[in-house]
C-alpha atoms as one frame of an Amber mdcrd trajectory, in Angstrom:
protein
   0.128  -0.012  -0.343   2.622   2.446   0.511   4.490   1.604  -2.173   1.234
   2.617  -4.036   0.857   5.886  -2.335   4.589   6.675  -2.478   3.691   6.443
  -6.916   0.765   8.405  -6.173   3.090  11.000  -4.112   5.569  11.301  -6.795
   2.861  11.689  -9.575   0.953  14.449  -7.936   4.098  16.153  -7.083   5.117
  16.211 -11.057   1.595  17.575 -12.125   1.557  20.311  -9.213   5.347  21.584
  -9.389   6.061  20.753 -12.612   3.650  19.861 -15.024  -0.114  19.925 -15.066
  -0.757  20.163 -18.519  -0.041  16.230 -18.494  -3.457  15.796 -17.568  -5.005
  19.322 -18.806  -5.486  20.494 -15.519  -5.134  24.438 -14.795  -3.716  25.811
 -11.715  -4.677  29.071 -10.216  -2.581  31.516  -9.776  -1.357  30.728  -6.005
  -0.924  26.912  -7.470  -4.073  25.248  -6.448  -6.258  22.974  -7.705  -9.540
  21.045  -6.486  -9.117  17.965  -5.400 -12.256  16.076  -7.311 -10.429  17.642
 -10.584  -7.029  16.096  -9.879  -8.727  12.763  -8.357 -10.772  12.871 -11.931
  -7.945  13.544 -14.171  -5.918  10.958 -12.460  -8.023   8.288 -13.486  -7.647
   8.475 -16.833  -3.932   7.094 -16.331  -4.405   3.309 -15.797  -1.665   3.101
 -13.068  -4.100   5.285 -10.801  -7.707   4.536 -12.703  -8.810   3.198  -8.940
  -7.602   5.736  -6.623  -9.804   7.793  -4.679 -10.377  10.672  -2.203  -9.334
   8.493   0.613  -6.047   7.383  -0.961  -5.427  11.506  -1.255  -6.372  11.618
   2.513  -3.627   8.284   3.150  -0.901   9.984   1.227  -1.278  13.405   3.494
  -1.261  11.525   6.240   2.409   9.936   5.523   3.752  13.280   4.150   6.304
  13.885   6.546   8.040  16.454   4.152   4.844  18.385   4.195   4.937  18.895
   0.495   1.233  19.468  -0.349  -1.282  22.287   1.352  -5.086  21.625   1.294
  -7.530  24.448   1.598 -10.990  24.199   0.957 -10.826  21.167  -1.411  -8.122
  22.334  -3.388  -4.256  21.281  -2.826  -0.936  22.697  -4.039   2.831  22.168
  -3.824   3.860  23.738  -1.166   7.588  24.058  -2.750   9.809  22.553  -5.885
   7.932  24.543  -8.835   9.603  24.939 -11.811   6.043  26.221 -13.334   5.436
  30.029 -12.530   3.270  30.409  -9.237   2.461  33.374  -7.305   3.748  33.956
  -3.521   1.954  36.017  -1.560   2.811  33.995   1.888   6.050  36.597   2.246
   7.416  35.887   5.917  10.378  36.925   8.499  12.552  34.279   8.121  14.438
  32.771  10.946  17.948  34.371  11.888  19.693  31.652   9.970  18.305  28.722
   7.791  20.638  26.021   6.006  21.145  24.511   2.330  22.520  21.097   1.723
  24.640  21.001  -1.542  27.286  19.041  -3.324  30.645  19.564  -3.145  31.076
  20.865  -6.547  28.186  23.384  -6.692  29.576  24.678  -3.880  32.586  25.665
  -5.601  30.458  27.625  -7.677  28.360  29.523  -5.188  30.939  30.592  -3.276
  31.340  33.115  -6.177  27.998  33.280  -7.395  25.558  32.559  -4.925  22.593
  30.397  -5.034  20.656  30.577  -7.685  17.348  28.994  -8.346  18.531  27.287
 -11.449  15.209  25.262 -12.909  12.987  25.553  -9.494  11.195  29.249  -9.499
  12.710  29.434  -5.702  16.012  28.574  -3.908  14.990  26.200  -0.773  16.036
  26.904   2.360  15.673  24.854   5.608  15.166  26.105   9.014  16.819  23.270
  10.691  20.649  21.245   9.701  18.813  18.023   9.265  16.243  19.007   6.889
  19.395  20.715   4.619  21.211  17.388   5.392  18.265  14.849   4.071  17.666
  17.572   0.931  21.723  17.085   0.190  21.456  13.499   0.580  19.693  13.610
  -2.589  22.285  14.476  -4.715  25.631  13.029  -2.619  26.322  11.022   0.458
  28.303  13.500   2.242  26.612  17.022   1.589  28.131  20.325   2.044  25.961
  22.427   4.731  25.693  26.304   3.967  24.622  28.306   6.601  22.552  31.152
   5.481  22.529  34.785   7.585  19.084  35.132   6.374  18.024  37.940   8.927
  20.786  39.922   7.498  19.410  39.060   4.049  16.111  39.935   4.838  17.070
  43.568   6.630  18.983  44.168   3.068  15.609  43.443   1.426  15.602  39.910
   0.613  11.916  38.488   0.377  11.273  35.374   1.592   8.546  33.388   1.240
   7.438  30.128   3.411   7.151  26.579   1.882   6.056  24.816   5.113   7.471
  24.509   8.637  10.493  23.328   7.620  11.388  24.943   3.942  11.574  28.522
   3.010  12.057  30.174  -0.266  13.601  33.051  -1.794  14.643  34.033  -6.093
  18.328  34.401  -4.863  20.960  34.168  -1.992  24.245  36.287  -2.591  27.368
  34.867  -1.505  28.040  37.283   1.022  24.900  36.069   3.196  26.781  32.435
   3.235  29.049  30.600   5.522  30.332  26.854   5.338  29.077  25.084   8.132
  31.883  23.114   9.990  30.775  19.598  10.611  33.069  17.465  13.085  34.860
  14.615  11.089  35.528  11.184  13.290  38.137   8.621  11.712  37.636   5.149
  13.161  38.267   1.655  11.910  36.041  -1.529  11.991  37.017  -5.591  11.250
  34.778  -7.516   9.262  35.610 -11.127  11.105  34.821 -13.871   9.041  34.373
 -17.524  10.556  34.385 -19.882   7.679  31.259 -17.811   5.779  29.567 -16.020
   8.741  30.353 -12.863   9.882  30.670 -11.722  13.406  28.374  -8.783  14.250
  27.655  -7.052  17.773  24.812  -5.303  19.410  25.420  -1.407  20.790  23.827
  -1.219  24.100  20.378   0.876  24.957  22.299   3.596  27.101  25.101   4.422
  24.063  24.476   6.707  21.087  23.080   4.674  17.931  21.014   2.462  20.931
  20.690  -1.438  19.921  21.926  -1.300  16.694  24.363  -3.487  14.947  27.727
  -3.033  13.744  30.978  -4.236  12.771  33.475  -4.291  16.095  36.086  -1.319
  16.058  36.585   1.948  17.132  38.802   5.174  17.230  42.621   5.612  16.135
  44.783   6.825  18.917  47.474   9.113  18.170  50.558   7.515  16.477  48.560
   4.556  15.568  48.173   2.928  12.102  44.725   1.626  10.797  45.695  -1.728
  11.498  47.476  -1.457  14.739  43.975   0.320  15.598  41.844  -2.279  14.897
  43.552  -5.014  16.567  44.118  -3.011  19.585  40.050  -2.407  19.219  39.083
  -5.840  18.396  41.250  -7.077  21.696  39.465  -4.368  23.792  36.306  -5.176
  22.696  36.309  -9.175  22.314  38.806 -10.044  24.154  40.315 -11.837  21.334
  43.647 -11.623  18.658  42.780 -11.011  14.879  44.726 -11.292  12.025  44.668
  -8.812   9.386  43.744 -10.304   5.769  43.429  -7.134   3.892  42.159  -3.688
   3.917  38.387  -3.271   2.331  38.255   0.340   1.822  36.968   3.482   3.106
  33.151   4.369   3.728  31.690   7.626   4.940  27.886   8.699   6.211  26.543
  11.651   7.476  24.895  11.765  10.953  21.971  14.310  11.794  21.783  15.988
  14.689  20.786  14.269  17.667  19.800  15.443  21.004  22.957  16.600  22.646
  24.938  15.735  19.411  25.661  17.839  16.425  25.715  16.277  13.053  29.013
  14.515  11.987  30.752  12.720   9.501  32.308   9.230  10.033  35.078   7.956
   8.094  34.986   4.066   8.327  38.200   2.205   7.646  37.220  -1.157   6.769
  39.568  -4.317   7.110  39.238  -7.870   6.901  40.024 -10.579   9.584  39.975
 -13.768  11.401  40.127 -14.790  14.715  43.654 -16.435  15.684  43.482 -16.582
  19.425  41.061 -16.129  22.186  37.261 -16.477  22.834  34.804 -13.854  22.351
  33.378 -12.144  25.279  31.755  -9.122  24.788  33.113  -6.261  26.640  31.308
  -3.012  25.634  28.135  -4.686  23.594  24.932  -6.632  24.527  24.500  -9.054
  21.607  26.462 -10.831  18.967  25.639 -13.088  15.998  27.314 -14.546  13.174
  25.502 -14.274   9.850  25.741 -14.784   6.254  26.627 -11.662   3.893  23.209
 -12.204   2.842  21.697 -12.295   6.373  23.055  -9.025   7.326  20.404  -6.955
   5.715  17.951  -8.617   8.328  19.514  -6.742  11.137  19.061  -3.368  12.437
  22.269  -1.774  11.371  23.954   1.622  12.058  23.338   3.743   8.815  27.425
   4.113   8.528  27.788  -0.105   9.148  25.405  -0.393   6.100  27.360   1.374
   3.556  29.960  -1.332   4.250  28.015  -4.125   2.989  28.843  -2.768  -0.787
  32.656  -3.483   0.117  32.104  -7.351   0.989
C-alpha cells in the first residue's frame, strides 16, 4: 500500500510542481487545483484509475515532508515548482537558514551565490537535519551552508514560507553564505569471518545508536596505524586476537543532529580479519551474531555500517 501511495505522491508532485498540462489541469495563480478535479484526471491514467479521495487523505497522512497544502477542497505543492506561481505568503525568516548542496556546486556558490536554477525558488531549510536530508538526494556527504537570513531580510531580500521547515527566495548572494563546519571522525572496524559467517555486535541501549548492530572497532589513537588500531580495538571489545587479511576500503556517512549531538561525518576504515586466539567475550556490546553476507540486511545495522555492505 505504501509503495502505491509513494508512486501516487510522486505523480501528484510532478503535476503540481512541474507539468499540470500532462493531465489537462489548470492551476490557479497560487498553484491550487480542485482535489476532485485532480482525482478525476488522475483516473485517466491506468496506473491510478482505482484511486479515491481516501487514497489522497492517506497520502497526506504519510507526507512527513509537508509537500502539499490543502485548503477549501483544493491542493497545491508547498514548494519545488519549476512552473511560475504567485507567492503571497511573504514572511520574516528565522535568523539562520541552511542549504544542503554538493562539493561541486559549492565551488560555484562561493562566487555566484545560490540561484534557483530550473526551480522557481531557492529552497532553504529551517534546521540542519532538513538541509542534510535534502543534500543527500544528490550526494552521500553534502556540504551544509549557513545562511544569514536575518541580514538578507534586513537588506531587502524577500522570503516566502514553503512549510514549517522550508523557506523560499529567488536568490541568495554569496555574502550571506558561510560553510557550516561539521566534525569528522576517523575510525576502524573489522569484518571478522568464521568460515562463511560474519561476526556482528549489538550496541547497548544507553549509548548512541542504541541497539543497532555494527562491525566491531573504534577510533584511531594518536600515533597508531589503521591496522594497529583495529587489532587493539578488537582486543579491547572482544578479548580476542585477530589477524588482518586485507584492507577493504573506507566508507563515509553523515549522521544528522540528535539530542546533545551535533551532526558529524564518520569515515570507517574497514578490514577483513579472522580470530587467531581467544574466545569472544563482549566487554562493550550486549549481543553477538554470526550471519552470512545475505543475512546482514535482516539486522538493524547502524547506518554508517550499512555502507560497508557494498565492500563485502
